[in-house]
Structures are given as C-alpha cells and as structure tokens.
C-alpha positions as CSV (number, residue, x, y, z in Angstrom):
1,M,0.0,0.0,0.0
2,D,3.0,2.3,0.3
3,Y,3.2,2.6,-3.5
4,V,-0.4,3.8,-3.6
5,S,0.3,6.6,-1.1
6,A,3.6,7.4,-3.0
7,L,1.8,7.7,-6.4
8,L,-1.4,9.4,-5.4
9,P,0.0,13.0,-5.1
10,P,1.6,13.0,-8.6
11,V,-1.5,11.5,-10.1
12,V,-3.8,14.1,-8.5
13,M,-1.5,16.9,-9.6
14,A,-1.4,15.6,-13.1
15,A,-5.2,15.4,-13.3
16,F,-5.5,19.0,-12.1
17,F,-2.8,20.1,-14.6
18,I,-4.6,18.4,-17.4
19,G,-7.9,20.0,-16.3
20,L,-6.2,23.4,-16.2
21,V,-4.8,23.0,-19.7
22,V,-8.1,21.9,-21.1
23,T,-9.9,24.8,-19.5
24,I,-7.3,27.3,-20.9
25,V,-7.5,25.8,-24.4
26,K,-11.4,25.8,-24.4
27,S,-11.4,29.4,-23.2
28,Q,-9.3,30.6,-26.1
29,G,-11.3,32.4,-28.8
30,G,-15.1,32.5,-28.6
31,P,-17.3,35.5,-27.9
32,N,-14.9,37.0,-25.4
33,K,-11.9,37.0,-27.7
34,A,-12.4,40.6,-28.9
35,K,-12.9,41.9,-25.4
36,E,-9.8,40.0,-24.1
37,D,-7.7,41.3,-27.1
38,A,-8.8,44.8,-26.5
39,A,-7.9,44.6,-22.8
40,V,-4.4,43.3,-23.7
41,D,-3.9,46.0,-26.3
42,A,-4.9,48.6,-23.8
43,A,-2.5,47.3,-21.2
44,L,0.3,47.2,-23.7
45,A,-0.4,50.7,-24.9
46,R,-0.4,52.0,-21.2
47,A,3.0,50.2,-20.6
48,E,4.5,51.6,-23.8
49,A,3.2,55.1,-22.9
50,A,4.7,54.9,-19.4
51,Q,8.0,53.7,-20.8
52,Q,8.2,56.5,-23.3
53,Q,7.1,59.1,-20.7
54,G,9.8,57.7,-18.3
55,G,12.5,57.9,-21.0
56,A,11.6,61.5,-21.8
57,A,11.8,62.5,-18.2
58,A,15.2,61.0,-17.7
59,S,16.8,62.8,-20.6
C-alpha cells in the first residue's frame, strides 16, 4: 500500500494540470476573444506610454 500513497499526489497533480490546460484551451477564442484582445492591447499601450514618458523625463 506504500506505493499507492507514493503515487497518489503526482497522479492528482497531473489530473489537475490536465484539467487546467483543457480549460485554458477551451477558453481561447469564442465570444470574449475581442474583449480580451482589447484589454491586452490597452495594457500594452499603457505600458508603452509609461515607458516613453519615463524615458523622456530621464533625458
């Protein structure tokens, strides 16, 4: 029975990891894709603006 208790945690972790990957893959695209893309684009634009603003203040 020691082998069962030794193998149980990795098997449980593998099952959760597989479930996580499946959830991520299924959530890609779909009706929320445009909203998610817009949020990422806005975050990138803010980061770029902050970087440019910081570079202008340093010079």
